DRENGUTOR-661800 format. One line per field, with one value per residue (C-alpha): residue in three letters; x, y, z. Coordinates in Angstrom, 2 decimals, decimal comma. Layout:
% residues N
code ala;...
X X;...
Y Y;...
Z Z;...
//
This chain:
% residues 549
code unk;unk;unk;unk;unk;unk;unk;unk;unk;unk;unk;unk;unk;unk;unk;unk;unk;unk;unk;unk;unk;unk;unk;unk;unk;unk;unk;unk;unk;unk;unk;unk;unk;unk;unk;unk;unk;unk;unk;unk;unk;unk;unk;unk;unk;unk;unk;unk;unk;unk;unk;unk;unk;unk;unk;unk;unk;unk;unk;unk;unk;unk;unk;unk;unk;unk;unk;unk;unk;unk;unk;unk;unk;unk;unk;unk;unk;unk;unk;unk;unk;unk;unk;unk;unk;unk;unk;unk;unk;unk;unk;unk;unk;unk;unk;unk;unk;unk;unk;unk;unk;unk;unk;unk;unk;unk;unk;unk;unk;unk;unk;unk;unk;unk;unk;unk;unk;unk;unk;unk;unk;unk;unk;unk;unk;unk;unk;unk;unk;unk;unk;unk;unk;unk;unk;unk;unk;unk;unk;unk;unk;unk;unk;unk;unk;unk;unk;unk;unk;unk;unk;unk;unk;unk;unk;unk;unk;unk;unk;unk;unk;unk;unk;unk;unk;unk;unk;unk;unk;unk;unk;unk;unk;unk;unk;unk;unk;unk;unk;unk;unk;unk;unk;unk;unk;unk;unk;unk;unk;unk;unk;unk;unk;unk;unk;unk;unk;unk;unk;unk;unk;unk;unk;unk;unk;unk;unk;unk;unk;unk;unk;unk;unk;unk;unk;unk;unk;unk;unk;unk;unk;unk;unk;unk;unk;unk;unk;unk;unk;unk;unk;unk;unk;unk;unk;unk;unk;unk;unk;unk;unk;unk;unk;unk;unk;unk;unk;unk;unk;unk;unk;unk;unk;unk;unk;unk;unk;unk;unk;unk;unk;unk;unk;unk;unk;unk;unk;unk;unk;unk;unk;unk;unk;unk;unk;unk;unk;unk;unk;unk;unk;unk;unk;unk;unk;unk;unk;unk;unk;unk;unk;unk;unk;unk;unk;unk;unk;unk;unk;unk;unk;unk;unk;unk;unk;unk;unk;unk;unk;unk;unk;unk;unk;unk;unk;unk;unk;unk;unk;unk;unk;unk;unk;unk;unk;unk;unk;unk;unk;unk;unk;unk;unk;unk;unk;unk;unk;unk;unk;unk;unk;unk;unk;unk;unk;unk;unk;unk;unk;unk;unk;unk;unk;unk;unk;unk;unk;unk;unk;unk;unk;unk;unk;unk;unk;unk;unk;unk;unk;unk;unk;unk;unk;unk;unk;unk;unk;unk;unk;unk;unk;unk;unk;unk;unk;unk;unk;unk;unk;unk;unk;unk;unk;unk;unk;unk;unk;unk;unk;unk;unk;unk;unk;unk;unk;unk;unk;unk;unk;unk;unk;unk;unk;unk;unk;unk;unk;unk;unk;unk;unk;unk;unk;unk;unk;unk;unk;unk;unk;unk;unk;unk;unk;unk;unk;unk;unk;unk;unk;unk;unk;unk;unk;unk;unk;unk;unk;unk;unk;unk;unk;unk;unk;unk;unk;unk;unk;unk;unk;unk;unk;unk;unk;unk;unk;unk;unk;unk;unk;unk;unk;unk;unk;unk;unk;unk;unk;unk;unk;unk;unk;unk;unk;unk;unk;unk;unk;unk;unk;unk;unk;unk;unk;unk;unk;unk;unk;unk;unk;unk;unk;unk;unk;unk;unk;unk;unk;unk;unk;unk;unk;unk;unk;unk;unk;unk;unk;unk;unk;unk;unk;unk;unk;unk;unk;unk;unk;unk;unk;unk;unk;unk;unk;unk;unk;unk;unk;unk;unk;unk;unk;unk;unk;unk;unk;unk;unk;unk;unk
X -9,80;-6,30;-3,86;-0,44;2,59;5,82;7,33;4,58;5,21;8,98;8,48;6,18;8,56;11,52;9,58;8,90;12,58;13,48;11,02;12,18;15,71;14,47;12,42;15,27;17,57;14,97;14,50;18,30;18,45;20,18;17,30;15,64;11,89;11,48;13,28;11,45;8,09;8,36;9,46;6,66;3,96;4,92;4,22;0,86;2,02;0,65;1,35;-2,00;-2,99;-2,32;-0,39;0,66;-2,06;-1,51;-3,74;-3,83;-4,76;-7,77;-7,46;-10,87;-12,40;-11,96;-10,90;-10,60;-11,67;-8,00;-7,12;-10,02;-8,87;-5,42;-6,86;-8,61;-5,36;-3,56;-6,25;-5,86;-2,05;-0,88;-3,80;-6,57;-8,77;-10,48;-9,98;-11,73;-13,12;-12,57;-14,42;-11,61;-12,47;-9,33;-8,87;-7,03;-5,41;-5,20;-2,85;0,13;3,49;6,13;8,68;6,07;4,84;7,40;6,28;2,66;3,44;5,32;2,25;0,10;2,55;2,06;-1,55;-0,79;-1,62;0,31;0,07;1,99;0,73;-2,11;-0,64;1,77;1,54;1,07;-1,72;-3,80;-5,91;-8,14;-11,74;-14,82;-18,40;-18,57;-21,23;-19,04;-19,51;-22,78;-25,23;-27,83;-27,16;-23,49;-22,16;-18,81;-16,95;-14,62;-12,31;-9,88;-9,40;-8,83;-6,21;-4,54;-4,40;-3,10;-0,22;0,60;0,47;2,26;5,67;5,36;8,64;7,18;4,16;5,69;5,93;2,91;1,87;-0,72;-2,42;-4,31;-7,45;-9,01;-12,40;-13,95;-17,54;-18,94;-22,65;-25,54;-25,88;-22,72;-21,91;-18,25;-18,75;-16,59;-17,52;-15,85;-12,46;-9,32;-10,04;-13,32;-13,84;-17,21;-17,18;-19,50;-20,13;-20,28;-22,70;-20,35;-20,26;-16,67;-15,67;-14,44;-14,46;-16,17;-13,40;-14,07;-11,31;-10,97;-13,52;-12,87;-14,08;-12,11;-11,71;-12,84;-15,21;-15,79;-17,78;-15,56;-15,94;-15,95;-12,61;-13,26;-16,73;-15,46;-11,87;-11,26;-10,21;-6,86;-5,71;-6,56;-3,06;-1,56;-4,45;-4,19;-0,46;-1,14;-3,50;-1,02;1,88;0,02;-0,92;2,61;4,09;1,53;-0,09;0,77;3,40;3,65;0,33;-0,92;-4,54;-4,29;-2,25;-5,01;-5,80;-9,30;-7,74;-5,65;-8,61;-10,77;-8,03;-7,25;-10,82;-11,77;-11,30;-7,75;-6,90;-8,26;-6,08;-2,99;-3,82;-4,59;-1,32;0,62;-1,20;-0,58;3,07;4,54;2,84;5,16;5,30;5,76;2,19;0,61;-0,82;-1,78;-5,22;-3,88;-2,89;-6,32;-8,03;-5,78;-6,85;-10,52;-10,18;-9,14;-12,56;-14,99;-18,73;-20,18;-21,42;-24,96;-27,74;-30,69;-34,25;-37,27;-36,74;-38,17;-38,15;-37,29;-40,38;-39,29;-39,82;-43,52;-43,36;-40,57;-40,94;-37,37;-35,91;-38,25;-36,96;-33,34;-34,08;-35,66;-32,96;-29,73;-30,05;-30,19;-31,03;-28,14;-27,64;-28,30;-31,89;-30,69;-28,44;-28,77;-26,28;-26,01;-24,76;-23,20;-23,87;-20,98;-23,31;-24,80;-26,11;-23,31;-20,59;-18,43;-19,29;-17,07;-15,36;-15,12;-13,65;-11,20;-13,92;-16,30;-13,64;-13,08;-16,83;-17,26;-14,45;-16,20;-19,55;-17,96;-16,61;-19,98;-22,28;-20,38;-17,55;-14,97;-15,17;-15,85;-16,08;-15,61;-17,73;-17,39;-20,06;-17,84;-19,80;-19,09;-20,74;-21,18;-21,96;-23,02;-25,31;-27,70;-31,23;-32,33;-29,55;-30,37;-32,22;-29,33;-26,88;-29,05;-29,29;-25,50;-24,92;-27,26;-25,08;-22,17;-24,13;-23,71;-27,36;-28,58;-31,21;-30,24;-28,41;-28,99;-31,07;-30,41;-28,22;-26,03;-23,80;-20,35;-18,11;-14,42;-12,43;-12,51;-10,81;-10,75;-8,00;-6,98;-4,39;-5,90;-9,46;-11,11;-14,01;-15,22;-17,42;-18,05;-20,09;-22,24;-22,77;-23,86;-26,13;-27,94;-28,09;-29,67;-32,25;-33,27;-33,25;-36,73;-36,21;-39,82;-39,42;-36,14;-37,73;-40,69;-38,26;-36,58;-32,98;-31,27;-27,52;-25,77;-22,04;-19,89;-16,40;-14,27;-12,46;-12,40;-10,40;-13,82;-12,76;-16,39;-17,58;-19,99;-20,27;-22,14;-24,47;-28,19;-27,31;-23,67;-22,17;-18,82;-17,10;-15,48;-13,50;-14,64;-12,35;-11,69;-15,38;-16,77;-19,55;-21,13;-22,11;-24,92;-25,25;-28,17;-28,84;-25,48;-25,36;-22,75;-24,61;-25,12;-26,17;-23,50;-23,97;-22,25;-24,52;-25,69;-24,75;-27,83;-26,77;-24,88;-23,12;-25,03;-23,85;-22,65;-25,53;-28,12;-27,08;-29,65;-32,37;-31,41;-31,50;-34,96;-36,19;-34,68;-36,52;-39,78;-39,46;-38,83;-41,86;-44,09;-43,04;-42,13;-44,16;-45,04;-41,91;-39,70;-36,23;-34,59;-32,17;-35,01;-36,99;-34,06;-33,57;-37,23;-37,70;-34,28;-32,89;-35,37;-38,07;-35,39;-33,47;-36,64;-37,61;-34,14;-33,33;-36,77;-37,40;-33,98;-34,71
Y -32,09;-32,06;-34,04;-32,45;-34,64;-34,63;-32,59;-29,98;-29,76;-29,52;-26,72;-24,76;-25,00;-24,05;-21,01;-20,04;-20,40;-18,19;-15,50;-15,74;-14,94;-12,02;-10,64;-10,97;-9,10;-6,39;-5,89;-5,73;-2,96;-5,09;-4,81;-1,49;-0,82;-1,00;-4,33;-5,87;-4,65;-6,90;-9,85;-9,49;-8,95;-12,24;-13,80;-12,12;-9,45;-5,91;-2,75;-1,18;1,98;0,73;-2,52;-5,27;-7,42;-11,03;-12,58;-16,37;-18,41;-20,72;-22,32;-22,34;-21,72;-25,26;-25,93;-29,00;-28,87;-29,26;-26,17;-24,18;-25,01;-23,79;-20,54;-20,08;-20,76;-18,21;-15,60;-16,16;-16,33;-13,96;-11,53;-9,96;-13,03;-12,86;-13,06;-11,49;-13,57;-11,90;-11,79;-13,90;-16,77;-16,09;-14,98;-11,89;-11,15;-7,44;-7,24;-9,64;-8,45;-8,40;-10,43;-13,14;-13,54;-16,27;-18,27;-17,80;-19,00;-21,99;-23,02;-22,69;-24,83;-27,56;-27,91;-27,39;-23,67;-20,63;-17,01;-17,39;-15,20;-13,66;-10,31;-8,90;-8,71;-12,42;-14,99;-14,80;-17,44;-19,20;-19,09;-21,15;-21,98;-22,51;-25,17;-27,22;-30,96;-30,56;-28,51;-30,03;-27,96;-28,89;-30,11;-31,09;-30,36;-27,41;-27,93;-30,41;-27,87;-25,13;-27,30;-27,91;-24,14;-23,58;-26,01;-24,62;-20,96;-21,08;-19,44;-19,82;-18,26;-16,56;-15,04;-14,04;-10,34;-9,39;-5,80;-6,11;-8,69;-11,42;-13,28;-16,46;-17,97;-21,29;-22,50;-25,90;-25,24;-23,90;-20,99;-18,93;-18,54;-17,74;-14,40;-15,58;-12,61;-10,07;-11,76;-11,34;-14,85;-16,62;-20,29;-21,99;-25,78;-27,13;-30,21;-30,25;-32,34;-35,31;-35,15;-33,92;-31,51;-28,06;-24,46;-21,29;-18,75;-15,12;-12,52;-8,90;-8,72;-6,83;-4,16;-1,28;2,17;1,05;-1,91;-4,26;-7,41;-10,13;-11,06;-14,54;-15,27;-18,99;-20,53;-24,10;-24,85;-28,62;-29,28;-30,87;-27,49;-25,50;-24,69;-23,91;-21,58;-19,83;-19,43;-17,88;-15,29;-14,46;-14,17;-11,66;-9,70;-9,90;-8,60;-5,93;-4,90;-1,40;-1,03;2,76;3,46;1,59;2,38;1,08;-2,04;-4,66;-7,00;-5,50;-2,24;-4,09;-6,11;-3,00;-1,05;-3,82;-5,04;-8,63;-9,78;-8,47;-9,75;-13,19;-13,21;-12,45;-15,19;-17,76;-16,95;-17,30;-20,52;-22,13;-21,18;-20,87;-23,51;-24,80;-28,48;-27,52;-26,21;-29,52;-32,21;-35,83;-37,40;-39,47;-36,30;-34,69;-38,00;-38,30;-34,84;-35,67;-38,65;-36,26;-34,57;-37,49;-37,01;-37,21;-40,73;-41,06;-41,02;-40,92;-41,58;-39,39;-35,66;-34,70;-31,51;-31,72;-31,84;-28,63;-26,70;-26,90;-26,44;-23,91;-20,56;-19,44;-22,68;-22,46;-18,95;-20,14;-23,28;-21,29;-18,60;-20,41;-23,88;-25,14;-28,42;-30,88;-33,18;-35,97;-35,81;-37,06;-34,02;-30,25;-27,43;-25,03;-21,45;-20,05;-16,33;-14,10;-11,09;-11,22;-7,99;-5,92;-7,91;-6,51;-8,25;-11,25;-11,24;-14,52;-15,02;-17,70;-19,35;-19,37;-20,87;-23,69;-24,21;-24,37;-26,95;-29,10;-28,77;-29,65;-32,85;-33,69;-32,72;-32,22;-34,72;-32,39;-29,91;-26,14;-23,72;-19,95;-17,85;-14,68;-13,14;-13,44;-16,33;-20,04;-23,23;-26,72;-28,50;-32,03;-31,92;-34,88;-33,48;-35,18;-33,38;-29,83;-28,89;-30,05;-28,08;-24,95;-25,23;-25,43;-22,54;-20,33;-20,76;-19,20;-16,39;-18,12;-18,74;-15,33;-16,19;-13,50;-15,22;-13,22;-10,68;-6,97;-7,34;-9,98;-7,17;-7,47;-4,89;-4,12;-3,05;0,59;3,54;1,86;-0,48;0,08;2,69;2,96;3,71;7,12;6,52;4,25;1,25;-0,37;2,57;2,49;-1,25;-0,65;2,23;0,10;-2,96;-1,01;0,54;-2,79;-5,14;-6,59;-10,07;-10,40;-7,25;-8,52;-11,81;-9,96;-7,92;-11,09;-11,41;-8,01;-7,54;-4,49;-4,24;-1,51;-0,33;2,31;3,32;2,83;-0,41;-2,00;-4,69;-4,66;-5,41;-2,46;-2,44;-5,77;-5,24;-4,73;-1,64;-0,56;1,96;3,62;5,82;9,00;11,81;15,38;17,84;15,49;14,62;11,14;10,93;7,93;7,29;4,84;2,47;0,15;-2,83;-4,58;-8,37;-11,13;-14,20;-15,59;-12,18;-10,14;-6,38;-3,29;-1,14;2,26;5,34;6,88;10,52;12,82;11,47;11,09;12,45;9,82;10,39;9,94;6,60;4,47;7,01;6,76;2,95;3,09;5,32;3,01;0,09;2,00;2,73;-0,96;-2,07;0,49;-0,45;-4,14;-6,80;-10,09;-12,13;-9,53;-9,19;-5,83;-6,44;-7,29;-4,24;-1,92;-3,54;-2,96;0,49;2,08;4,32;7,21;5,95;5,21;8,42;10,48;8,86;9,26;12,83;14,41;13,21;14,43;17,84
Z -3,72;-5,15;-3,02;-2,65;-3,29;-1,32;-4,13;-3,72;0,01;-0,36;-2,87;-0,54;2,41;0,21;-0,93;2,68;3,56;0,61;1,68;5,30;4,19;2,06;4,94;7,44;5,06;4,54;8,28;8,64;6,01;3,38;0,87;0,07;0,02;-3,76;-4,10;-1,15;-2,44;-5,49;-3,35;-0,81;-3,45;-5,09;-1,70;-1,19;1,26;0,81;2,78;3,64;5,49;9,02;8,67;6,33;4,79;3,73;1,07;1,27;-1,80;-1,72;-5,16;-6,87;-3,43;-2,07;1,53;3,72;7,37;8,33;6,32;7,77;11,30;10,40;9,05;12,39;14,22;12,04;12,79;16,53;16,71;13,98;13,53;15,61;15,74;12,34;8,58;5,61;2,71;-0,65;-3,96;-5,46;-3,09;-1,02;2,60;3,83;7,18;7,89;10,88;10,64;11,97;9,26;11,19;11,85;8,26;7,36;10,41;9,35;5,83;7,22;9,21;6,11;4,13;6,72;5,47;1,76;1,64;0,50;-0,71;-3,97;-6,84;-4,87;-5,90;-8,47;-12,27;-12,76;-13,19;-10,02;-8,27;-10,82;-9,63;-10,38;-9,47;-5,68;-6,31;-8,67;-8,39;-6,47;-8,52;-10,86;-13,99;-14,37;-17,72;-16,24;-13,00;-13,77;-10,77;-12,41;-15,19;-12,61;-10,95;-14,31;-14,90;-11,36;-11,84;-15,27;-14,26;-10,89;-11,39;-15,15;-16,30;-19,36;-17,60;-14,29;-15,20;-17,25;-18,02;-15,24;-13,00;-14,84;-13,76;-15,14;-14,23;-15,27;-15,16;-16,02;-15,54;-17,60;-15,16;-14,80;-11,10;-11,79;-13,60;-16,52;-18,71;-16,43;-16,30;-18,40;-19,66;-19,00;-19,81;-20,12;-20,45;-23,12;-25,25;-29,05;-31,10;-30,87;-27,09;-26,95;-24,19;-25,06;-23,92;-25,01;-24,46;-23,48;-23,40;-22,34;-19,55;-16,35;-13,99;-12,46;-14,00;-17,48;-17,18;-20,11;-20,74;-22,21;-25,88;-27,41;-29,02;-29,57;-29,50;-29,08;-28,14;-27,86;-24,28;-25,22;-26,54;-23,41;-22,19;-25,58;-26,38;-23,01;-23,65;-27,06;-25,56;-22,82;-25,26;-27,41;-24,30;-22,89;-26,12;-27,01;-23,72;-22,55;-19,86;-19,99;-18,27;-15,21;-16,04;-19,60;-18,96;-18,60;-21,49;-21,76;-23,00;-25,59;-26,87;-27,11;-28,90;-31,41;-31,82;-31,14;-34,75;-35,01;-31,56;-32,51;-35,64;-33,58;-31,09;-33,80;-35,55;-32,30;-31,47;-34,85;-35,23;-31,76;-29,60;-26,92;-26,04;-22,39;-22,42;-23,40;-21,15;-21,63;-21,34;-18,45;-16,58;-16,76;-15,94;-12,90;-11,79;-12,32;-9,98;-7,21;-7,35;-6,87;-6,50;-3,00;-2,13;-3,45;-0,86;-3,25;-2,25;-2,80;-2,55;0,83;2,84;6,54;8,75;10,50;7,26;8,01;11,79;12,37;10,52;11,22;9,88;6,89;6,10;6,27;4,25;1,43;1,35;2,19;0,65;-2,92;-4,60;-4,89;-7,86;-5,34;-4,06;-0,67;-0,14;-0,07;-0,74;2,22;2,12;5,29;5,47;6,56;6,58;10,08;11,66;13,20;11,42;8,58;5,32;4,67;8,06;9,95;13,42;14,48;16,57;13,59;11,31;13,77;14,14;10,35;10,17;12,76;11,00;7,65;9,18;10,68;7,82;4,54;4,04;5,59;2,70;2,59;-0,35;-0,40;-2,74;-4,82;-2,62;0,50;2,00;2,53;1,29;2,70;-0,52;0,44;3,48;3,94;3,72;6,94;8,86;7,78;10,95;13,14;11,00;11,14;14,94;15,19;12,75;14,78;17,85;15,95;14,21;10,86;9,99;8,82;6,14;3,66;0,80;-2,37;-0,50;-0,04;3,06;1,42;0,17;-1,37;0,28;-0,20;2,91;1,78;3,43;6,84;5,61;2,00;1,04;-2,46;-1,34;-1,74;0,63;3,38;2,68;6,05;7,36;4,22;4,67;8,28;7,26;4,67;6,91;9,75;7,44;5,88;8,85;8,29;6,87;5,75;3,65;2,18;1,18;-0,33;-2,47;-3,72;-4,81;-5,16;-5,06;-3,63;-4,28;-2,71;-3,74;-2,07;-5,26;-9,03;-8,69;-8,08;-5,62;-4,46;-8,03;-7,96;-11,76;-11,78;-8,85;-9,26;-7,25;-7,33;-4,92;-5,63;-3,07;-4,42;-2,81;-3,42;-1,70;1,19;1,62;0,92;-1,70;-3,39;-7,01;-7,77;-10,71;-11,41;-13,66;-13,43;-13,71;-13,56;-14,81;-18,30;-19,63;-17,88;-17,96;-16,63;-14,46;-15,69;-13,72;-12,16;-11,73;-9,43;-6,35;-3,07;0,27;2,72;5,12;2,33;0,81;2,64;1,77;-1,90;-1,77;-0,20;-3,01;-5,63;-4,09;-3,96;-7,68;-8,32;-6,30;-7,99;-11,53;-11,54;-13,30;-11,63;-10,80;-12,49;-10,98;-10,33;-13,19;-15,57;-14,48;-15,20;-18,61;-19,46;-17,95;-18,30;-15,57;-15,78;-13,37;-10,79;-11,38;-11,12;-7,81;-6,26;-7,31;-7,38;-3,84;-2,74;-4,19
//
């Protein structure tokens, strides 16, 4: 992973000192609420329903064991003993005391972590494939490019006050696990016929109130032009994006209003005539970054399954659900589920963080990844140590074998925490989890994603779930709209609304009826997403609403 320099560390601590002074002056009444709001947002500090919330950056989802231990320490000392993993591969703390936040940030800076640009109308944390550098289908490791973008975009003076927040995702694999088509800018690494590296560039994707799938603005951008081309897109957006309407300020609205061809012309014109030498980089610089993301030492040998796969049914279930093939036949990629029964989705306790850090040191080269699905990954586990790892994970309630299954839900904090939410999400998560607690049934269903949002901001990514659930407020009563057929992979799609909203007490019933329609109508080996594409919504709508009637 990227190794911070002394300059980096001095900068982080100077930033903390600056924010400490701002916070002290705010507490003393020398800065008003509006002025302090902008200062705290630029340091990742939100004011939620009950308390402040701090969002800590995990650049492209990569953590060292040292950093994970520090996150556990922060949860224990400055919060209520846990943190919440987000869909942007970051971690949130929901209960820090305002006067202690500078101390918290200072401790994070000690291990090369921060909360800079995790909020505000700026370029947010760049995200990527959580399996980067380990998975078989990778064309090139995207993480050095993510680090290049991170360094370029952090406190960029021209793009520090955009019309709205801005999100970039990068993938380097044949299968898109970074959801690049639903980002403001999505980048897909590819090779041309000469073997040169470049990017397919998507623009104008996003979820929220008006969801859009990103459109291709450049089918092959040579990699040496990455930063100047990103700057050209951002300049056009910065100049022409709407600032008069919060709901129409994202780049997706601008691209849709202009049309992709006209938007491309504006970007190309900006790129050709106003490129800035400060946005270039040398081949030596990117090669230096690539050296900081070496491959795991090769173990090799014949691909073998652990003996316990055949003798221990519970281990077998976990192995099939929560591990994936590594590019090295001697290793295996392991997902750590943060969706155990009775646990809020994505929450992880201080004790679990410290346990994961220890297990990363023992089994995975001291490295941890966070995922868009609010889980964790140990990417480089020797295959002959999988049973030992599983046994240890079980002791900490981190071995639930449900990755990709129905109970592996993405869930935003909802009305229980968020001041923007219209409805609760955690109770819906519990309701569904309790209804579908039979693991054999879940595995028989196959991979099905449920994503739950408490408002139209779509922090739970409900638009791209096989089944999406959106909480709405009707006269002070919580109701829930269902969408089906969403997808975030190579063929990204926005889910189709099923019909009228469902009462809170009936959500699990509606999900059960959706699944029964799927089972009754699916072809062999047909996924839920594929079934909806083939059948449309009518068979599902008929089953849900006719039964309800």
